[in-house]
C-alpha positions in Angstrom: 38.1 8.8 -47.3 38.1 6.0 -49.4 41.3 7.7 -51.2 43.4 6.5 -48.9 42.6 2.9 -48.0 45.3 0.9 -49.6 44.2 -1.7 -51.8 45.1 -5.7 -51.6 46.0 -6.8 -54.6 47.7 -10.5 -53.7 50.9 -11.9 -55.5 47.8 -12.3 -58.9 47.2 -8.7 -59.7 45.0 -9.4 -62.6 43.0 -11.6 -60.3 42.8 -15.7 -60.3 41.7 -15.0 -64.2 44.5 -16.5 -65.7 46.1 -14.9 -69.4 43.5 -18.1 -70.5 40.5 -16.6 -69.1 39.5 -14.3 -72.6 40.0 -11.0 -70.6 38.0 -11.5 -68.0 41.6 -10.9 -65.9 41.5 -7.3 -66.2 38.1 -6.4 -65.5 38.9 -6.1 -62.0 36.3 -4.6 -59.3 37.3 -3.2 -55.7 34.9 -5.1 -53.3 34.8 -3.5 -49.6 34.0 -5.6 -46.6 33.5 -5.5 -43.3 35.5 -7.8 -41.7 32.0 -9.6 -40.6 31.2 -9.8 -44.0 35.1 -11.4 -45.6 34.3 -13.7 -42.9 31.1 -14.8 -44.1 32.0 -14.4 -47.5 34.9 -17.3 -46.8 32.0 -19.9 -45.5 29.0 -19.0 -47.5 30.7 -17.6 -50.8 33.1 -20.7 -51.4 35.9 -18.9 -53.4 38.1 -20.1 -55.6 41.7 -20.2 -53.6 43.2 -17.3 -54.9 40.4 -14.7 -54.0 40.4 -16.8 -51.1 44.3 -16.0 -50.2 43.5 -12.1 -51.0 40.2 -12.0 -49.4 41.9 -13.4 -46.0 45.2 -11.9 -46.4 43.6 -8.2 -46.8 43.4 -5.6 -44.2 41.0 -3.5 -42.5 41.5 -0.4 -42.3 38.9 2.1 -40.2 37.2 -1.5 -40.4 37.2 -1.7 -44.2 38.6 -4.1 -46.4 39.4 -3.4 -49.6 40.2 -5.9 -52.2 40.7 -6.0 -55.8 38.5 -9.0 -57.1 37.6 -10.2 -61.2 34.2 -9.8 -61.8 34.2 -13.4 -63.1 34.9 -13.7 -59.9 32.4 -11.8 -58.2 29.5 -13.3 -60.4 30.4 -17.6 -59.2 31.0 -15.7 -55.3 27.3 -14.6 -56.5 26.0 -17.6 -57.0 27.3 -20.1 -54.3 26.0 -17.3 -52.2 22.7 -17.6 -53.8 22.6 -21.1 -53.1 23.8 -21.2 -50.0 21.0 -19.3 -49.1 18.4 -21.7 -49.7 20.4 -23.5 -46.7 19.8 -21.4 -44.2 16.8 -20.8 -41.4 18.6 -17.6 -39.4 16.8 -14.9 -40.5 19.6 -12.8 -38.7 21.9 -15.0 -41.4 20.7 -14.5 -44.2 19.8 -10.5 -43.6 23.6 -10.6 -43.2 24.1 -12.4 -46.4 21.5 -10.5 -48.9 24.2 -7.4 -47.6 26.9 -9.2 -48.9 24.9 -10.0 -51.6 24.3 -6.5 -52.3 27.8 -5.2 -52.0 29.2 -7.5 -54.3 26.8 -6.6 -56.8 27.4 -3.0 -56.6 31.3 -4.2 -56.5 30.1 -5.8 -59.6 28.1 -2.9 -61.5 30.4 -0.4 -60.5 33.1 -1.3 -63.5 29.7 -2.3 -66.1 30.1 0.3 -68.9 33.4 1.2 -67.9 36.8 0.7 -71.0 39.3 -1.6 -69.7 42.9 0.3 -69.3 
């Protein structure tokens, strides 16, 4: 099923990292998110402008957004999610953010140890 889903990469095919970012731009991951997870990531993950644009512009196919993000930027969003969680009191929201954290972490780890193309 995931082979049929289009991936949104936006205009920046290498992620937001520029050429001066020591190769971080080539370390892309495909992150699969529900619409709710996209909304939570935009609110609590504090994505940088290029990643925010990619998340906002992605279209759900069968309820799933597939977005290509650089590993470096995913790591930053993970840190921001963890920081945001310290200020939240709603157990339901914390559970949702924990699940989002797991999704991002899984996408991040999916490319570890693989040769870059």
